[in-house]
C-alpha positions in Angstrom: 0.0 0.2 0.1 1.2 3.5 -0.9 0.3 6.9 -0.8 -0.3 7.1 -4.9 -3.0 4.0 -4.4 -4.7 6.0 -1.6 -4.6 9.0 -3.3 -6.6 7.3 -5.9 -8.9 5.5 -3.6 -10.0 8.6 -2.4 -10.7 10.5 -6.2 -12.8 7.7 -7.0 -14.9 8.2 -4.2 -15.0 11.9 -4.4 -15.6 12.1 -8.5 -18.1 9.2 -8.2 -16.5 6.3 -10.4 -13.2 5.2 -12.2 -13.7 6.9 -15.6 -14.1 10.2 -13.9 -11.3 10.1 -11.4 -8.9 8.8 -14.1 -10.0 11.9 -16.1 -9.0 14.1 -13.1 -5.9 12.3 -12.3 -4.7 12.3 -15.8 -4.1 8.5 -15.5 -5.3 5.4 -17.8 -8.4 3.9 -16.5 -7.0 0.2 -16.8 -3.8 1.6 -14.5 -6.5 3.1 -12.2 -8.2 -0.1 -12.1 -4.9 -2.1 -11.5 -3.9 0.3 -8.7 -7.4 -0.3 -6.9 -7.0 -4.3 -7.2 -3.4 -3.9 -5.5 -4.7 -2.0 -2.7 -7.7 -4.3 -2.1 -5.4 -7.3 -2.6 -3.0 -6.1 0.3 -5.7 -4.9 2.6 -7.5 -8.1 2.1 -11.0 -6.3 1.4 -13.2 -5.1 -1.3 -13.1 -1.3 -1.1 -16.2 -1.1 -4.1 -19.1 -3.2 -5.2 -18.7 -3.4 -9.0 -22.2 -2.9 -10.7 -23.3 -2.5 -14.2 -23.3 1.2 -14.4 -19.8 1.7 -12.0 -19.3 1.2 -8.5 -20.5 1.6 -5.2 -18.5 2.1 -2.0 -18.6 -1.1 0.0 -19.0 -1.1 4.1 -15.3 -1.8 4.6 -14.6 1.2 1.9 -16.6 3.6 3.8 -14.7 2.4 7.1 -11.6 3.3 5.7 -12.4 6.5 4.2 -11.5 8.7 7.3 -8.1 6.6 7.9 -7.0 7.1 4.5 -7.7 10.9 4.3 -5.8 11.2 7.6 -3.0 9.0 6.1 -2.4 11.6 3.4 -3.1 14.8 5.6 -0.3 13.4 7.8 2.1 12.9 4.8 1.1 16.7 3.5 2.1 17.7 7.3 5.3 15.8 6.7 6.2 17.7 3.7 4.6 21.3 4.5 6.6 20.5 8.1 9.9 20.3 6.0 9.2 23.6 4.0 7.9 25.4 7.2 11.7 25.2 8.4 12.1 27.9 6.2 9.1 29.2 6.2 5.3 28.5 4.6 6.7 28.0 1.1 3.6 26.3 -0.4 0.6 24.5 0.2 -3.2 24.0 0.7 -5.3 25.2 3.4 -9.0 23.3 3.3 -11.9 25.2 5.1 -15.3 24.5 5.3 -17.8 27.4 5.6 -21.1 28.2 6.0 -22.4 31.2 3.9 -22.7 33.9 6.2 -19.2 33.6 7.8 -17.9 32.6 4.1 -18.7 36.0 3.4 -17.0 37.6 6.7 -14.6 36.8 8.2 -13.7 34.5 5.7 -12.7 37.2 3.5 -10.5 39.0 5.6 -8.8 36.2 7.2 -8.1 34.6 3.3 -6.7 38.7 2.6 -4.4 38.5 5.5 -3.5 35.1 5.4 -2.4 35.1 1.7 -0.7 38.5 2.3 1.3 36.9 5.1 1.8 33.5 3.0 2.3 34.5 -0.6 2.8 31.0 -2.0 -0.1 29.0 0.0 -3.6 28.4 -1.2 -6.8 28.6 1.0 -9.5 26.0 -0.7 -12.9 26.6 0.7 -15.7 24.0 0.8 -19.5 25.1 0.9 -21.4 24.0 4.0 -24.9 25.2 4.6 -25.4 23.9 8.3 -23.2 23.6 11.6 -23.8 19.6 11.5 -22.5 19.8 7.9 -19.5 22.0 8.6 -18.7 19.5 11.8 -19.2 16.4 9.5 -16.8 17.7 7.0 -13.7 18.5 9.7 -14.5 15.1 11.9 -14.4 13.1 8.3 -11.2 14.7 7.7 -12.4 16.5 4.2 -11.2 19.6 5.7 -8.8 20.7 8.3 -10.7 23.6 9.4 -14.5 24.6 9.8 -16.2 28.1 9.9 -19.4 28.0 11.0 -22.3 30.1 12.4 -24.9 29.3 14.7 -28.0 31.1 17.1 -25.8 29.7 20.2 -22.4 29.4 21.2 -21.1 26.3 19.6 -20.2 23.6 21.9 -19.4 20.2 20.3 -17.5 17.3 21.7 -14.2 15.8 20.0 -13.3 18.9 18.0 -11.9 22.3 19.2 -14.0 25.5 19.1 -12.7 29.1 18.5 -14.9 31.4 19.1 -14.3 34.2 16.6 -17.1 36.6 16.7 -21.0 37.6 17.2 -22.9 39.0 14.0 -26.2 41.1 14.9 -28.6 40.7 12.1 -29.3 43.8 9.5 -31.9 44.4 7.1 -30.5 45.1 3.7 -32.8 46.8 1.0 -32.7 48.2 -2.4 -31.3 52.1 -2.5 -34.7 53.6 -4.2 -36.9 52.2 -1.2 -37.8 53.8 2.1 -35.3 52.4 4.1 -32.6 55.1 5.1 -29.2 53.8 5.2 -27.7 53.5 8.5 -30.8 53.8 10.4 -32.0 52.0 13.3 -35.2 49.9 13.0 -37.3 48.3 15.4 -39.0 44.7 13.9 -42.4 46.3 14.2 -41.3 48.7 11.4 -41.1 46.7 9.2 -44.7 46.1 8.7 -46.4 45.7 5.6 -43.1 44.7 3.5 -42.0 42.0 1.2 -39.6 39.6 2.7 -36.8 37.4 0.9 -35.8 34.4 3.5 -34.3 31.7 3.4 -35.5 27.8 4.0 -36.6 26.7 7.5 -34.3 25.8 10.3 -31.7 28.8 9.7 -31.8 31.7 12.4 -32.4 34.0 9.3 -35.4 32.4 8.9 -36.6 32.2 12.5 -36.3 35.9 12.6 -37.9 36.6 9.4 -40.7 34.2 10.7 -41.0 36.5 13.7 -41.1 39.6 11.8 -44.1 38.5 10.0 -46.1 37.0 12.8 -45.8 40.1 14.8 -46.2 42.6 11.7 -49.0 43.6 9.8 -49.3 43.2 5.9 -45.6 41.6 5.9 -45.2 38.5 3.4 -42.6 36.1 2.5 -42.2 36.5 -1.3 -39.3 34.7 -1.9 -37.7 31.6 -0.5 -34.2 30.6 -1.4 -31.5 27.8 -1.0 -28.5 29.5 -2.1 -27.6 32.7 0.1 -25.8 34.4 -3.0 -29.1 34.7 -4.6 -30.7 37.3 -1.6 -28.9 40.2 -2.4 -29.5 40.3 -6.2 -33.1 39.6 -5.6 -33.0 42.7 -2.9 -31.2 44.9 -5.4 -33.6 43.8 -8.3 -36.4 45.6 -6.1 -38.5 41.9 -4.9 -38.1 42.6 -1.2 -36.2 43.3 1.8 -33.9 40.5 3.2 -32.7 40.3 7.0 -29.2 38.9 6.9 -26.0 38.6 9.3 -24.1 42.2 9.4 -21.0 40.1 7.7 -23.0 41.1 4.5 -23.1 45.0 5.2 -19.7 45.5 3.5 -20.6 43.9 0.3 -24.3 45.0 0.1 -23.3 48.3 0.5 -20.3 48.0 -2.4 -23.5 46.5 -4.5 -25.4 49.9 -3.9 -28.1 48.5 -1.4 -28.7 50.3 1.7 -28.4 48.7 5.5 -30.2 49.6 8.3 -29.7 47.9 12.1 -32.3 46.0 13.8 -32.8 46.7 17.7 -33.8 44.4 19.3 -32.1 41.6 17.3 -30.3 38.1 17.4 -26.7 37.3 17.0 -25.1 34.9 15.1 -22.3 33.0 16.4 -19.2 32.3 14.7 -16.7 29.8 15.4 -13.4 28.2 13.6 -13.5 24.2 14.7 -10.6 22.0 14.1 -9.8 18.5 14.9 -7.1 18.4 18.4 -4.4 16.8 16.0 -3.2 16.1 12.2 -3.5 20.2 11.6 -0.8 20.8 8.6 1.6 24.1 9.3 -0.5 26.0 6.9 -3.8 25.0 8.6 -2.2 26.0 12.3 -1.0 29.4 10.8 -4.4 29.9 9.7 -6.0 28.9 13.0 -3.5 31.4 14.8 -4.5 34.0 12.3 -8.5 33.5 13.5 -7.4 33.6 17.2 -5.9 37.2 16.5 -8.6 38.4 14.6 -10.9 36.9 17.1 -9.0 38.7 19.8 -9.4 41.9 18.1 -13.3 41.4 17.8 -13.3 40.6 21.7 -14.6 37.2 21.2 -15.4 35.0 24.6 -14.9 31.2 24.4 -18.1 29.1 25.0 -19.3 28.2 28.2 -18.7 24.0 28.8 
């Protein structure tokens, strides 16, 4: 068994079959199939069930996914550690990020990190819930996870770094009757059309509370992708309630932003596993720690 075989194994899983994995890896499919046959022989188990249309991950293969990722991660750490003896020269930091924290503070963190480490790459993977972010980190797909939740994040088996708390704001089109920079009470949003995310998010719970306590307020659009919300606002479909992380981007696009008082807060945290971090990931985590101190973040109570 060698690292190349494990890399092939993970590529087949990630890309859903031998042919797509072979194309991505730039290897001939027979060579890929032979490498998997040799790996299965070495391990003494079948990693895939061969079907008429392709392959399905076996139970043994599923159990070996996380250890395989860790082995390759550790090998990467060895290479990066050697490079780190003279500074971070190359490598990739893999971060899972939810939509709103993925706007900010992730943009600022990536900007500062790449300024400090010119040869490093930050690769982000989308996650839409705290549980999905936790899974991506625990399974080894990503080293770090940036998530937001209605309450401070506490989870066993991972290290949690509280980063900041983001209040919610109203984002509206510039030609409406919401003055930029004003402070609104939720009841003042009565009679308006709202753009909302689907049930289950903190954003949606705030919108539902507004519609329940305001006369004439209605939800006119429900979207899965948060990136759709700002264009809908700017086109005049309705207003949106978003975490304050969207403020700078919204104003740059020409929207107006108003504060809400009182409002809930999105608790943003960076999660990581206690071990198995590459030097690049550790550097990114330390940068996040410095950012959190400047924000005045406090760790969650156990």
